[in-house]
VOBA-1610 file (N, C-alpha, C; in pm, whole numbers, padded with zeros to 5 digits, always signed):
BEGIN
Met+12680+08279+08646Met+12653+08339+08515Met+12581+08472+08531Ser+12480+08472+08619Ser+12405+08596+08643Ser+12493+08701+08708Ala+12585+08656+08795Ala+12676+08750+08860Ala+12767+08816+08758Cys+12814+08733+08665Cys+12900+08786+08558Cys+12825+08886+08472Phe+12699+08856+08443Phe+12616+08947+08363Phe+12594+09079+08435Leu+12564+09069+08567Leu+12543+09191+08646Leu+12671+09275+08652Tyr+12784+09207+08660Tyr+12912+09279+08665Tyr+12936+09356+08536Leu+12910+09288+08423Leu+12929+09354+08293Leu+12834+09471+08276Leu+12709+09454+08322Leu+12608+09559+08311Leu+12648+09681+08393Ser+12694+09657+08517Ser+12733+09768+08604Ser+12857+09839+08549Ala+12950+09761+08494Ala+13071+09821+08436Ala+13037+09910+08318Lys+12942+09860+08235Lys+12898+09939+08119Lys+12830+10068+08163Arg+12751+10057+08271Arg+12680+10176+08321Arg+12779+10277+08377Leu+12880+10226+08453Leu+12982+10316+08508Leu+13060+10386+08397Lys+13088+10308+08290Lys+13160+10366+08177Lys+13078+10476+08112Ser+12945+10451+08099Ser+12856+10551+08041Ser+12849+10675+08129Leu+12839+10650+08261Leu+12832+10763+08354Leu+12961+10844+08349Ser+13074+10774+08338Ser+13203+10842+08332Ser+13212+10928+08207Ala+13164+10873+08095Ala+13166+10949+07970Ala+13077+11072+07980Asn+12958+11055+08037Asn+12867+11169+08054Asn+12927+11274+08146Ala+12994+11225+08251Ala+13056+11318+08345Ala+13168+11397+08278Ile+13245+11326+08194Ile+13354+11393+08123Ile+13300+11498+08028Ile+13194+11462+07954Ile+13133+11556+07860Ile+13078+11678+07933Lys+13013+11652+08046Lys+12955+11762+08125Lys+13066+11853+08178Arg+13172+11788+08231Arg+13282+11867+08286Arg+13351+11948+08176Thr+13367+11887+08060Thr+13428+11957+07947Thr+13345+12079+07907Gly+13212+12061+07907Gly+13122+12173+07875Gly+13135+12285+07976Ile+13145+12247+08104Ile+13159+12349+08209Ile+13290+12424+08193Ile+13398+12350+08163Ile+13529+12413+08144Ile+13525+12509+08025Ala+13461+12465+07914Ala+13450+12550+07795Ala+13371+12677+07824Glu+13260+12662+07899Glu+13179+12780+07934Glu+13258+12874+08025Thr+13333+12815+08120Thr+13413+12897+08211Thr+13520+12973+08134Tyr+13586+12904+08040Tyr+13690+12968+07959Tyr+13630+13081+07875Ser+13513+13054+07815Ser+13447+13155+07732Ser+13409+13276+07817Trp+13356+13250+07939Trp+13317+13361+08027Trp+13438+13444+08065Arg+13548+13374+08100Arg+13669+13446+08140Arg+13725+13528+08024Lys+13720+13471+07903Lys+13770+13542+07785Lys+13687+13667+07759Asn+13553+13653+07760Asn+13466+13768+07738Asn+13482+13871+07850His+13501+13820+07973His+13521+13909+08087His+13648+13993+08067Asn+13756+13928+08024Asn+13882+13998+08000Asn+13870+14099+07886Ile+13791+14063+07783Ile+13771+14154+07671Ile+13699+14280+07716Met+13595+14265+07799Met+13522+14381+07849Met+13611+14466+07939Ile+13697+14401+08017Ile+13792+14476+08099Ile+13884+14558+08010Ser+13926+14501+07896Ser+14011+14575+07802Ser+13939+14699+07749Leu+13810+14687+07719Leu+13734+14802+07671Leu+13723+14909+07779Ile+13699+14866+07903Ile+13690+14962+08014Ile+13824+15031+08037Leu+13933+14955+08030Leu+14066+15015+08046Leu+14096+15114+07935Ser+14050+15084+07813Ser+14071+15178+07702Ser+13997+15309+07728Leu+13880+15300+07792Leu+13804+15421+07827Leu+13884+15509+07923Phe+13936+15447+08028Phe+14009+15523+08129Phe+14139+15581+08072Cys+14205+15506+07985Cys+14326+15558+07922Cys+14294+15675+07830Ser+14185+15664+07756Ser+14143+15774+07668Ser+14109+15898+07749Ala+14041+15878+07862Ala+14008+15991+07949Ala+14135+16053+08006Ala+14233+15969+08039Ala+14359+16020+08092Ala+14430+16109+07989Ile+14418+16074+07861Ile+14478+16156+07755Ile+14420+16298+07759Ser+14286+16306+07765Ser+14221+16438+07768Ser+14259+16517+07892Leu+14266+16449+08006Leu+14295+16518+08132Leu+14441+16566+08137Ile+14533+16484+08085Ile+14674+16525+08080Ile+14691+16645+07987Met+14623+16643+07873Met+14633+16755+07780Met+14574+16882+07841Arg+14470+16865+07924Arg+14411+16982+07990Arg+14510+17044+08087Ile+14579+16961+08163Ile+14678+17012+08257Ile+14797+17073+08183Ala+14836+17009+08072Ala+14953+17054+07997Ala+14934+17190+07933Gln+14812+17231+07909Gln+14785+17359+07844Gln+14850+17476+07919Lys+14857+17465+08050Lys+14911+17574+08132Lys+15064+17573+08140His+15125+17463+08098His+15270+17447+08122His+15353+17428+07996Thr+15290+17391+07884Thr+15367+17364+07762Thr+15366+17484+07668Asn+15468+17491+07583Asn+15481+17603+07490Asn+15414+17575+07355Asn+15424+17452+07306Asn+15361+17420+07178Asn+15321+17274+07175Asn+15214+17247+07102Asn+15157+17113+07098Asn+15236+17017+07010Ile+15303+17067+06907Ile+15376+16980+06816Ile+15490+16909+06888Ser+15567+16983+06966Ser+15678+16923+07040Ser+15627+16821+07141Met+15520+16857+07212Met+15463+16764+07309Met+15413+16638+07238Leu+15350+16657+07122Leu+15300+16542+07047Leu+15414+16454+06999Met+15526+16515+06962Met+15641+16438+06916Met+15694+16347+07027Phe+15708+16400+07148Phe+15753+16318+07260Phe+15649+16215+07301Asn+15523+16250+07280Asn+15417+16153+07302Asn+15436+16031+07213Tyr+15466+16054+07085Tyr+15487+15944+06992Tyr+15618+15869+07019Ile+15716+15937+07075Ile+15838+15868+07116Ile+15807+15764+07223Met+15727+15804+07322Met+15688+15710+07428Met+15600+15598+07372Cys+15505+15634+07286Cys+15419+15532+07224Cys+15501+15429+07148Thr+15600+15478+07072Thr+15685+15388+06994Thr+15769+15299+07085Ala+15817+15356+07196Ala+15895+15277+07291Ala+15810+15167+07353Phe+15688+15200+07394Phe+15596+15100+07448Phe+15564+14995+07343Ala+15541+15040+07220Ala+15508+14947+07112Ala+15623+14849+07087Cys+15746+14898+07092Cys+15863+14811+07076Cys+15868+14707+07187Phe+15845+14752+07310Phe+15849+14660+07424Phe+15747+14548+07409Phe+15621+14585+07381Phe+15516+14483+07370Phe+15534+14395+07246Thr+15587+14452+07139Thr+15610+14372+07018Thr+15716+14266+07043Ile+15826+14305+07108Ile+15931+14209+07141Ile+15880+14104+07239Arg+15800+14149+07336Arg+15745+14054+07434Arg+15650+13955+07369Asp+15569+14004+07274Asp+15468+13917+07212Asp+15524+13828+07103Thr+15619+13880+07025Thr+15666+13806+06906Thr+15816+13778+06905Gly+15891+13848+06988Gly+16035+13826+06992Gly+16115+13912+06897Ser+16047+13989+06811Ser+16118+14072+06714Ser+16031+14191+06673Val+16097+14304+06645Val+16022+14422+06600Val+16001+14421+06450Ile+16063+14327+06382Ile+16051+14317+06237Ile+15941+14217+06202Pro+15834+14261+06138Pro+15726+14168+06102Pro+15770+14071+05992Cys+15732+13947+06007Cys+15766+13849+05905Cys+15657+13743+05899Gly+15657+13668+05790Gly+15559+13563+05774Gly+15436+13611+05700Thr+15332+13531+05706Thr+15207+13563+05637Thr+15144+13690+05693Gly+15109+13782+05605Gly+15041+13905+05645Gly+15133+14016+05689Ala+15266+13996+05679Ala+15360+14099+05724Ala+15350+14226+05641Ser+15345+14211+05509Ser+15337+14328+05422Ser+15206+14404+05444Tyr+15100+14330+05472Tyr+14970+14394+05498Tyr+14975+14475+05627Ala+15035+14417+05731Ala+15048+14488+05859Ala+15130+14615+05842Val+15238+14607+05762Val+15323+14724+05738Val+15244+14832+05664Thr+15175+14794+05559Thr+15099+14891+05478Thr+14992+14959+05561Leu+14915+14880+05634Leu+14806+14937+05712Leu+14859+15022+05828Gly+14971+14980+05886Gly+15031+15058+05994Gly+15081+15193+05945Leu+15146+15195+05828Leu+15194+15321+05770Leu+15078+15415+05740Phe+14972+15360+05683Phe+14855+15442+05650Phe+14788+15495+05775Asn+14779+15410+05878Asn+14715+15452+06002Asn+14795+15561+06072Gly+14929+15552+06065Gly+15013+15657+06123Gly+14991+15792+06058Cys+14973+15791+05925Cys+14942+15915+05853Cys+14808+15973+05898Leu+14709+15885+05918Leu+14578+15929+05964Leu+14584+15988+06105Tyr+14664+15926+06192Tyr+14678+15974+06329Tyr+14725+16119+06332Leu+14834+16145+06260Leu+14889+16280+06261Leu+14799+16375+06182Gly+14741+16326+06072Gly+14651+16409+05993Gly+14531+16456+06073Ala+14476+16370+06156Ala+14362+16408+06239Ala+14401+16518+06338Phe+14522+16507+06394Phe+14567+16609+06489Phe+14586+16744+06421Val+14650+16744+06303Val+14673+16869+06229Val+14539+16932+06191Leu+14444+16851+06147Leu+14312+16903+06111Leu+14238+16957+06233Leu+14258+16893+06348Leu+14195+16943+06471Leu+14248+17081+06505Gln+14380+17099+06497Gln+14439+17230+06523Gln+14388+17335+06424Leu+14382+17298+06297Leu+14335+17391+06193Leu+14192+17434+06219Asn+14107+17338+06257Asn+13966+17370+06280Asn+13945+17449+06409Ile+14031+17428+06508Ile+14022+17509+06630Ile+14050+17655+06598Gln+14147+17679+06509Gln+14181+17814+06469Gln+14071+17878+06386Lys+14010+17799+06296Lys+13911+17856+06204Lys+13769+17853+06256Asn+13734+17748+06329Asn+13594+17730+06370Asn+13572+17727+06520Gly+13681+17734+06599Gly+13666+17733+06743Gly+13671+17593+06802Val+13693+17590+06934Val+13711+17463+07005Val+13584+17379+07002Val+13469+17443+07018Val+13343+17371+07032Val+13312+17288+06908Leu+13309+17355+06792Leu+13277+17283+06669Leu+13384+17179+06635Ala+13510+17216+06657Ala+13619+17123+06624Ala+13610+16996+06708Ser+13593+17010+06839Ser+13586+16893+06926Ser+13460+16812+06900Thr+13350+16881+06868Thr+13225+16810+06838Thr+13240+16722+06715Phe+13294+16779+06607Phe+13309+16702+06485Phe+13413+16591+06500Met+13514+16614+06583Met+13612+16510+06609Met+13544+16390+06676Lys+13458+16418+06772Lys+13388+16310+06844Lys+13282+16244+06755Leu+13221+16324+06666Leu+13120+16267+06576Leu+13183+16172+06473Gly+13316+16172+06466Gly+13385+16077+06379Gly+13354+15933+06414Val+13293+15909+06531Val+13253+15773+06571Val+13154+15713+06471Met+13087+15799+06394Met+12993+15748+06293Met+13064+15666+06186Val+13190+15700+06156Val+13263+15632+06048Val+13289+15485+06082Pro+13350+15453+06199Pro+13371+15310+06227Pro+13242+15231+06246Val+13137+15296+06298Val+13009+15225+06314Val+12949+15194+06177Ala+12953+15293+06085Ala+12902+15269+05950Ala+12985+15162+05879Ala+13116+15164+05898Ala+13203+15064+05836Ala+13172+14924+05891Ala+13143+14916+06021Ala+13111+14787+06082Ala+12986+14726+06022Val+12887+14811+05993Val+12761+14762+05937Val+12775+14731+05789Ile+12838+14822+05713Ile+12843+14809+05568Ile+12950+14709+05523Leu+13071+14719+05582Leu+13184+14638+05536Leu+13194+14503+05606Phe+13160+14500+05735Phe+13183+14378+05811Phe+13055+14306+05849Gly+12942+14356+05802Gly+12816+14284+05818Gly+12764+14274+05959Glu+12806+14364+06048Glu+12751+14361+06184Glu+12606+14410+06180Asp+12523+14347+06260Asp+12380+14374+06256Asp+12333+14423+06393Pro+12332+14554+06415Pro+12290+14605+06546Pro+12141+14585+06569Thr+12105+14568+06696Thr+11964+14556+06731Thr+11898+14693+06733Val+11768+14694+06744Val+11695+14820+06749Val+11739+14901+06871Met+11758+14833+06984Met+11803+14900+07106Met+11940+14964+07086Gln+12032+14894+07020Gln+12165+14946+06997Gln+12164+15065+06902Ile+12076+15061+06802Ile+12061+15175+06711Ile+12011+15297+06788Cys+11914+15276+06875Cys+11863+15386+06958Cys+11974+15440+07048Gly+12055+15350+07105Gly+12166+15392+07189Gly+12268+15474+07113Phe+12294+15434+06988Phe+12389+15507+06904Phe+12338+15647+06871Val+12210+15658+06837Val+12149+15788+06806Val+12154+15879+06929Leu+12123+15822+07046Leu+12128+15900+07170Leu+12271+15946+07200Ala+12369+15859+07171Ala+12509+15896+07194Ala+12549+16014+07107Leu+12510+16014+06980Leu+12540+16126+06892Leu+12472+16254+06940Ala+12346+16242+06983Ala+12273+16359+07034Ala+12343+16415+07157Ala+12392+16326+07244Ala+12459+16371+07366Ala+12591+16441+07335Ile+12663+16390+07235Ile+12790+16453+07195Ile+12766+16596+07148Ile+12662+16614+07067Ile+12629+16748+07017Ile+12583+16838+07132Leu+12501+16783+07222Leu+12446+16862+07332Leu+12553+16906+07430Ile+12647+16815+07463Ile+12746+16848+07565Ile+12846+16951+07515Asn+12854+16969+07383Asn+12945+17069+07326Asn+12874+17196+07281Ser+12744+17205+07310Ser+12666+17318+07258Ser+12652+17431+07358Gly+12705+17413+07478Gly+12683+17514+07580Gly+12788+17622+07584Ser+12903+17601+07515Ser+13012+17698+07520Ser+13006+17794+07403Arg+13067+17907+07422Arg+13073+18006+07314Arg+13216+18015+07264Ser+13230+17998+07139Ser+13366+18000+07083Ser+13401+18132+07019Gly+13300+18211+06987Gly+13327+18336+06919Gly+13374+18319+06777Arg+13343+18205+06719Arg+13388+18173+06583Arg+13269+18151+06493Pro+13289+18148+06364Pro+13181+18117+06273Pro+13125+17980+06300Thr+12996+17961+06278Thr+12932+17834+06308Thr+12895+17756+06183Gly+12947+17794+06069Gly+12917+17719+05947Gly+12992+17588+05942Phe+12928+17487+05885Phe+12990+17355+05874Phe+13073+17353+05745Gly+13201+17390+05755Gly+13285+17399+05639Gly+13347+17267+05600Phe+13421+17270+05488Phe+13486+17150+05437Phe+13588+17096+05537Ala+13660+17184+05607Ala+13763+17140+05702Ala+13702+17059+05816Leu+13581+17096+05858Leu+13515+17022+05966Leu+13474+16882+05918Ile+13420+16874+05798Ile+13382+16744+05743Ile+13505+16656+05724Leu+13615+16717+05679Leu+13739+16642+05660Leu+13791+16591+05794Leu+13781+16673+05899Leu+13820+16631+06033Leu+13740+16510+06078Leu+13610+16515+06057Leu+13522+16403+06094Leu+13564+16275+06022Leu+13591+16286+05891Leu+13623+16168+05811Leu+13761+16112+05845Val+13861+16200+05855Val+13997+16153+05884Val+14004+16095+06025Gly+13945+16166+06123Gly+13943+16114+06259Gly+13870+15982+06268Gly+13758+15971+06196Gly+13682+15847+06196Gly+13757+15733+06130Cys+13827+15763+06019Cys+13906+15661+05950Cys+14022+15613+06037Ala+14082+15705+06113Ala+14189+15665+06205Ala+14136+15567+06309Asp+14012+15588+06354Asp+13951+15497+06450Asp+13920+15361+06387Val+13870+15364+06264Val+13821+15240+06201Val+13936+15147+06161Met+14058+15197+06151Met+14170+15113+06109Met+14194+14997+06205Ser+14166+15019+06334Ser+14183+14910+06431Ser+14087+14796+06399Lys+13964+14830+06365Lys+13866+14728+06329Lys+13904+14660+06199Val+13953+14739+06102Val+13993+14681+05974Val+14104+14578+05995Tyr+14203+14614+06076Tyr+14312+14519+06096Tyr+14266+14398+06176Glu+14184+14421+06278Glu+14136+14309+06359Glu+14059+14209+06274Ala+13984+14260+06176Ala+13900+14174+06093Ala+13976+14109+05977Thr+14081+14174+05928Thr+14146+14125+05806Thr+14294+14092+05822Gly+14356+14136+05932Gly+14498+14113+05950Gly+14528+13987+06031Glu+14656+13954+06040Glu+14700+13838+06117Glu+14706+13875+06265Pro+14639+13799+06353Pro+14639+13831+06497Pro+14779+13837+06557Glu+14871+13755+06506Glu+15006+13751+06561Glu+15084+13880+06535Leu+15036+13961+06440Leu+15108+14083+06403Leu+15038+14210+06451Lys+14946+14196+06546Lys+14876+14315+06599Lys+14974+14414+06659Ser+15070+14363+06735Ser+15167+14452+06799Ser+15252+14525+06695His+15286+14456+06585His+15362+14521+06478His+15279+14631+06411Phe+15149+14605+06396Phe+15060+14705+06337Phe+15061+14833+06420Leu+15051+14821+06552Leu+15054+14939+06639Leu+15191+15004+06638Leu+15297+14923+06637Leu+15433+14978+06633Leu+15454+15063+06508Leu+15414+15013+06393Leu+15430+15087+06269Leu+15341+15210+06264Thr+15224+15202+06326Thr+15135+15318+06334Thr+15201+15433+06407Phe+15253+15404+06527Phe+15313+15511+06608Phe+15449+15555+06555Leu+15523+15463+06496Leu+15653+15500+06438Leu+15634+15594+06319Thr+15535+15566+06237Thr+15505+15653+06123Thr+15460+15791+06170Ala+15371+15793+06269Ala+15325+15921+06324Ala+15441+15999+06384Leu+15534+15929+06449Leu+15652+15995+06508Leu+15739+16059+06400Ile+15768+15984+06296Ile+15854+16037+06188Ile+15790+16159+06123Leu+15661+16151+06093Leu+15591+16265+06031Leu+15585+16385+06126Cys+15569+16356+06255Cys+15563+16465+06353Cys+15699+16534+06365Cys+15808+16458+06358Cys+15941+16517+06361Cys+15964+16607+06240Val+15918+16562+06124Val+15929+16642+06002Val+15849+16771+06017Leu+15727+16759+06071Leu+15642+16877+06090Leu+15705+16975+06187Ala+15762+16925+06296Ala+15828+17012+06394Ala+15948+17083+06333Arg+16019+17011+06244Arg+16135+17071+06178Arg+16092+17180+06081Val+15986+17154+06005Val+15937+17252+05908Val+15889+17378+05978Arg+15820+17361+06090Arg+15768+17475+06165Arg+15870+17537+06258Glu+15989+17478+06265Glu+16098+17527+06350Glu+16051+17540+06496Gln+15992+17433+06544Gln+15940+17431+06680Gln+16054+17420+06781Lys+16048+17502+06884Lys+16145+17494+06993Lys+16092+17397+07099Ile+16182+17320+07154Ile+16144+17217+07251Ile+16184+17262+07392Ser+16089+17255+07482Ser+16116+17286+07622Ser+16110+17157+07705Val+16161+17166+07827Val+16160+17049+07916Val+16017+17007+07947Thr+15929+17103+07969Thr+15790+17069+08001Thr+15719+17003+07883Asp+15751+17048+07762Asp+15695+16982+07643Asp+15733+16834+07641Ala+15861+16809+07669Ala+15911+16671+07667Ala+15847+16587+07778Val+15841+16643+07898Val+15788+16568+08013Val+15641+16535+07993Phe+15560+16634+07957Phe+15417+16609+07938Phe+15393+16518+07818Gly+15475+16533+07715Gly+15461+16446+07598Gly+15488+16300+07632Leu+15593+16275+07710Leu+15626+16138+07750Leu+15518+16079+07840Ile+15465+16160+07930Ile+15357+16113+08017Ile+15233+16081+07934Leu+15203+16169+07838Leu+15086+16151+07752Leu+15096+16023+07670Gly+15216+15986+07630Gly+15234+15870+07546Gly+15194+15738+07610Ile+15199+15732+07744Ile+15166+15606+07814Ile+15019+15570+07795Pro+14923+15657+07835Pro+14782+15620+07812Pro+14745+15619+07665Asn+14816+15697+07583Asn+14785+15699+07439Asn+14809+15561+07377Tyr+14925+15502+07405Tyr+14952+15369+07352Tyr+14858+15264+07411Leu+14842+15267+07544Leu+14760+15165+07610Leu+14614+15172+07566Ser+14564+15293+07539Ser+14427+15307+07492Ser+14408+15236+07358Ser+14503+15258+07266Ser+14495+15193+07134Ser+14508+15041+07148Arg+14597+14996+07234Arg+14619+14852+07251Arg+14496+14784+07311Phe+14441+14844+07416Phe+14323+14784+07481Phe+14202+14785+07389Leu+14186+14893+07310Leu+14074+14899+07217Leu+14088+14792+07109Leu+14209+14772+07059Leu+14233+14670+06957Leu+14202+14530+07012Ile+14238+14507+07138Ile+14209+14378+07201Ile+14058+14358+07215Ser+13987+14461+07258Ser+13843+14449+07280Ser+13767+14424+07151Leu+13818+14476+07039Leu+13750+14460+06910Leu+13753+14316+06859Ser+13835+14231+06921Ser+13839+14091+06880Ser+13711+14017+06915Ser+13635+14068+07012Ser+13508+14003+07052Ser+13389+14098+07060Val+13414+14223+07098Val+13305+14320+07112Val+13273+14378+06975Pro+13148+14373+06928Pro+13113+14432+06798Pro+13148+14580+06793Ala+13194+14625+06677Ala+13234+14765+06661Ala+13119+14861+06686Val+12995+14818+06653Val+12878+14905+06673Val+12854+14930+06821Ile+12912+14847+06908Ile+12903+14867+07052Ile+13030+14931+07106Ala+13146+14880+07062Ala+13273+14922+07119Ala+13302+15071+07095Tyr+13285+15117+06971Tyr+13323+15255+06939Tyr+13234+15360+07007Pro+13100+15348+07000Pro+13019+15445+07073Pro+13043+15441+07223Thr+13060+15321+07279Thr+13088+15308+07422Thr+13220+15375+07456Phe+13321+15354+07371Phe+13452+15415+07390Phe+13443+15567+07387Ser+13367+15619+07291Ser+13358+15765+07273Ser+13283+15833+07386Val+13160+15790+07411Val+13077+15859+07511Val+13119+15823+07652Gly+13174+15701+07672Gly+13224+15664+07804Gly+13338+15754+07847Thr+13425+15788+07752Thr+13535+15880+07780Thr+13482+16017+07824Ile+13377+16063+07757Ile+13319+16194+07791Ile+13269+16194+07935Val+13202+16086+07976Val+13149+16078+08112Val+13262+16083+08214Ile+13368+16004+08192Ile+13480+16000+08287Ile+13548+16136+08297Val+13574+16198+08182Val+13640+16330+08183Val+13552+16433+08254Ser+13421+16430+08229Ser+13330+16526+08292Ser+13327+16509+08443Leu+13321+16385+08489Leu+13315+16359+08632Leu+13445+16396+08702Val+13559+16367+08639Val+13688+16405+08698Val+13703+16557+08700Ser+13662+16622+08592Ser+13668+16769+08587Ser+13582+16830+08696Leu+13469+16768+08724Leu+13377+16817+08826Leu+13435+16799+08966Ser+13494+16683+08993Ser+13540+16652+09128Ser+13681+16702+09157Val+13770+16697+09058Val+13910+16733+09080Val+13937+16879+09046Phe+13891+16922+08928Phe+13919+17059+08883Phe+13810+17158+08924Arg+13708+17108+08993Arg+13599+17193+09043Arg+13529+17271+08934Glu+13521+17212+08816Glu+13448+17277+08708Glu+13298+17262+08730Lys+13222+17361+08690Lys+13077+17356+08702Lys+13015+17315+08570Leu+12927+17216+08576Leu+12859+17171+08456Leu+12727+17244+08440Thr+12695+17277+08317Thr+12568+17344+08289Thr+12455+17241+08290Gly+12333+17294+08285Gly+12217+17204+08279Gly+12220+17116+08156Lys+12264+17172+08042Lys+12274+17095+07918Lys+12374+16981+07932Gln+12486+17009+07999Gln+12589+16908+08015Gln+12543+16794+08107Trp+12471+16829+08213Trp+12416+16724+08301Trp+12314+16639+08224Thr+12233+16706+08143Thr+12135+16632+08061Thr+12207+16539+07963Ala+12315+16591+07903Ala+12392+16510+07808Ala+12452+16388+07877Ile+12502+16404+07999Ile+12560+16292+08072Ile+12453+16187+08102Ala+12334+16233+08138Ala+12224+16140+08163Ala+12187+16064+08036Ile+12186+16134+07923Ile+12156+16069+07794Ile+12266+15968+07760Ile+12391+16004+07789Ile+12503+15913+07763Ile+12489+15785+07844Leu+12456+15796+07970Leu+12439+15678+08054Leu+12328+15588+08000Leu+12218+15650+07955Leu+12110+15574+07897Leu+12156+15506+07766Ser+12233+15579+07686Ser+12281+15522+07560Ser+12375+15404+07585Leu+12455+15411+07689Leu+12546+15302+07724Leu+12468+15176+07762Val+12358+15196+07834Val+12272+15082+07869Val+12214+15019+07744Leu+12162+15103+07653Leu+12099+15051+07531Leu+12201+14983+07439Leu+12321+15040+07433Leu+12424+14983+07347Leu+12468+14844+07392Asn+12456+14819+07520Asn+12502+14691+07574Asn+12391+14596+07611Val+12268+14626+07564Val+12155+14534+07588Val+12173+14410+07502
//
């Protein structure tokens, strides 16, 4: 009788131990999966930085070989649209959005495509009227729009450290663009403010869709964004009677590869990384990469202000990710 009792007691204990072991193992698996997911998300953000930097570097090289930016931009959007079609078919099996949220993805994609091309046209206009320095500075300061939207519209709550990092990032953007002379008026005109707003709104659309759209239609959203920008760019090239050269086409197609991948990786990273961290990191991180490549590859000399700005950017990146 006692042997039977001991047997039942030991069996019950083994069963309890097995259950505890299963629960523990399940917890470890869940933590490992969460770590791997967050790890992959951060890799996506880092890849978006390098792709964004590649865009700037390719455009820098193209300046010496291309005849006009509109034609190059058109071929850039051709490549972006081709990549978007490939990934959309791979992810969903069809380029035609359907099901819940399809009309929303179409609407937001069309609007985002208009913003993409609008930001480029405004950048060109401001370069002509206000010079490269002010135009590029205000374009980069557009990062304030998605950060403000993240706080006001999506309820993200940045820490004091992250707020300090954001302020330092803005200061560094202004500082790194203050050392050049453009020979243009320095007044902050309406066109500059419009550039900041339109460029910022183009950035924030990724967060808007990530927060409110259907995850299954992310690829369709990007496809419609680039397709809309392509159609509008073709119309613009036709109106301006732009001539197309082989170099315009080649550099445009090359440019389209990192352009699409940058948008895709950023959209993926926004699924887990707060916008108040992702956008400033994306903006100032790109500046650091471009500056370092320009220094090492193109043998450009950085001024004392630019070195100071890079140091401030590195500090801001630390604070943003605390």
